[in-house]
N, C-alpha and C positions, 0 to 999 in steps of 0.2 A: 818405192815399201808400200808393200799392203799388210793387213792383218789375216789373211791367207796364208803370205810369205814368211809374216813371224809365230801361225801359230802352227808351221810343217816344222820348221825349226826346234818351236820348244819340243813337239813331240822324236822328233829325235832323238834329239839330248836327252828325257823323262826314257824311254824310250831303248834306245840303244843300237836302235838298226829301220832302217828305213820301211821291212816291211811291218814292223810294229807301230810304226807313225803309221803308214796306212789303216792301221788295224783300228789307232787307236778313233783318228780323223773321219774312216770313212770311204775312203778313197783308196786308188790301185798305189801299189809298189811308185810305180812310171811318175803318177803324178807327182808324190812327194820329190822324190829327184828332182824333176821339174821345178819343183814353188824353191825347193832349197839353188839351183839352180840360177835361179832367176833373183834370190833377192842373195845371194853371191854379186849377179851382175850388178845391184844397186846398191849394196855397201862399199863395194871394191875391194874389199881383199877373201881370203877362201877361210870360210867357213868350217870348212871338213878338209881332213885328207885322207885318199880313197887305200887302204890301207887291206890289201885278199880280200879284196869286193867290200867291206870297212866301214862307217862312213866313224871316222874317229875323230873327237873337236878338235881345233886351232888353239891355242894363245890368247887370240883375241876370242873367236867361240868364246870361253869360257868368263872373259870378260862381257860379251855382250849378251852374255846369258841372264846376266843380272842383271841390268836395265830390265829385258825380255821378262824376269820373272817379277818383279817390281810392278811393272805394267801389272802382268795376271793379275797379282795382290789385288793393286788395284778394281777391276774385272773386278774378281769377288767380291767384292765388299759394294761394285755398285748392282752385283747381281742379289748380293744379302739385301740391300738398300729397298732393290726395286719386289721383290718377297714382301717384307716389308708396312714398304707401301699398297700393295697388292691385297694382304690379308688386314694390313688396321688403318689403311686408310694416312698414315707417316707413320717413321719411324723415332719422330722426334716434335715433342708437345711444349709450344713454349707460351707459359699461363703471366695475367701481371695483378695483380691486387691490392685492394687498401689492404690498410693496417691493421685492420682491427679483427680482417679476415684471416688476414698471411701468416697469424704465430698461433691460429687455433687450426678452425676448420678448413680450414687450407690441406697441410702439412697433413692430417688427417684424413682427408680425400687424397693425397698422393698415395698416403697409404696402402689402401682400398684400393686404387684405378692399380696398380703394382702389381696385389697379391695375381690378377688378371691379365695382366701388361709386362712382365718383369722385366725386358727388353729393350723393350720404349726408351727417351729416355724426357726427363722432365726438364727443365727447366722454371724456374720459380724464381720470382721480383716483384718485391714489395715496395711501394710507391702512390703517390695519391691520387684519390680518384681520376683530377685531372691526367694524373700523366698515364695512366691504365688504358683512359680514353683514346688519348693522344696516340700512347704506344699498337696499339689495337687498329685505330683511323691508318693507320702507316704502314700494319701491315705488320711492323718488327714481333708482331707477340698475337698467336692462332684466338687465346682469349681469354677474356678482363674477368675482375669483379670488380663493382665499381658500386659506391652507391648515387644518390640518387638528385645529389646536385649537380652530378654531371650533362653535358651536352651531351643529346644523343639522339640529332637529326645527323644524318651519313653511319649510322652504325649496325646496323644485326644489333638485337637483343630482345632479352628476354627477362623478366622480374625472373629474381633470386630468394626476394626472402622481403618479408615486414616485421622488424622483431622491435618486441619495446621492450623504452629506457631503462635502467635500471635507476639507483643509487644509489654514488658509491662513495662511501662515508667513512673518513676519517676514524682509526680506531680510538675510543671512549668518546670521542662526539655524542650528546647533546640528543642526536635524532637516531641515535644507533637503538632509544630505545620505542625507537617506533616501525611497527609493523608496515605501514602504508606508507609513502610520502609525497605533501602534496605541494604545490606552488606558495599558499604559505608559510608554510616551514620555507622558504628560503630567505623566508624578510631579518635581510643584516644580514647571513650567513654570506662565509668567505665560501669565491663563487669561484670554483673550476669548471672552465668553457672553451667550448668548441669553437671554431675557426666561424667566426661570423657569414660564412656565407653555408655555414652547415644547415641543412633542412630540419633537423633534431631542434638544433640549437636556436631555430627558428619560433617555434613549435614550443620550448619552452620561453621564448622571452613569453613568445603570446600570452602566453598562461597565465604567468606572474604579473606579466601587464595588465589582466583583467579581474586578477586577484590581486589586482593592488599590493605588492610584496616586491621589495628593489632589494634581488641580492649585493652584496659587496663586491663582484667581480676582481679578482687578484691577478688572476692569467689564465691565458689564453693559448691554445694547442691543438693542431689537425684533426691529433690523434687520438681513438679514442683509451691507448692501451696506454699511453701516458697522461694520461688525467687517473688512469688507474694507478696507478704511480706514485703522481702528486698528494694523489686522498690518500692513500694508505702512507705518505711525510708527513700528510697532517696538513698540508697545505690548503686545500679548502674541501666540498661538498662539488662533488659534479652528476651529469647526469651524462651516463655509459652507453656506448653501444655493445651487447648482453655477450659477442662476438669475441668481444676481448678479452673478456673477465676472468678466464679460466689462471689456477693459482694463484690467484690475488687472496679469496677467500681464506684460502691454506698459511697466507701469511698476515690472516689479520684485518684484511679489510674488512670493508660491512657492506653489505652489496641489500639494498631491499630493492623493492617494486616502487614505483610512482604514478601516481594516477589523478588524472586523467593521463591516460594512455599518449607518449607521445614516441615515437613508432621509426625504427630506422629502417632506411629500402635502400635496396640493391636490386643491382642490377650484374647477369651474365653478354659481357660484348661476342661479339663474335668477329674474327677480320671475313671480310668479302668471298665468301662461300668454302670456312669452314666448318660452317654448323653441322654441315653436309657429311665431313672427316668420322670413318671411325670412334678413332683414341681420340677426337674432340670430344663426342658425343659417351665413349664413353667416359670421358675424364667428369664429363658434367651430370652423365650418373651417378657416379661417387660422387659430387661434391653434393647433392640432391639427397643422397642414403646419408651425409651425415648432416646438413643440415635438418633431415628429418630427429635425427635421434637428436641434434641441439636442442630442437624446440619441446624435448619431455624431460631434458633435466628440470629438474626444480631449482628455483632458488634456493642457494645458499645462507 
């Protein structure tokens, strides 16, 4: 059994005659008859009754045709997939992001991306930066957005951005009266800290040591968005990534600049050779546009 025989069988079913089937296939009518005879010999049962010069499908042919049509629908999907790959690089892009950006800037980039690539499917997963790096290296995701504490060896990458930290202050806290927060202000203050390996936290801890300030550490969390939620619940004051603060000011959280500046730096990570794919380049472009917009937003 070969594809040409199956194609001839389907063409006869669709068109109703061998002559029309021949036109569809671009061959002669004898060639179609020969292909049908060969297929009948392979399957071991008649596919058509020859009645007054016409080919009438047998009950067995009707049953067989159902599976044939299913196979051709699969081929149509393959053709569509090939067209998407030809036009866009892939019909599906898989993105992994750190939590700070995963609930704010990345969803906005997805919206912007889909304005141009509405037929593309996006898989978005939110995870720790270390997991982002590992999944991209393992080829499970095409693009990753991770903080700068990850190991960049063996992975294609580029800087996404460097964002000055904000101080997240509970409503009614005495520090809310200040326009700018400095390390000495944290002396004796209940402190919501990021993970010990977080580069921004390391910068903050060093500045506090130099200023002789001793914050009262009450809780640690790896996620800036969780630090914002904890500050809103008056657990303590935190230093947070500005990408994670959307919507918190409206709920009452006080946000202030912190000086000297502490920076949250992040990287785009690429699966090997995926940086060249059109969908990946388009998604990176959408991310960069949203980053530029975010950098122009004033602190609430």
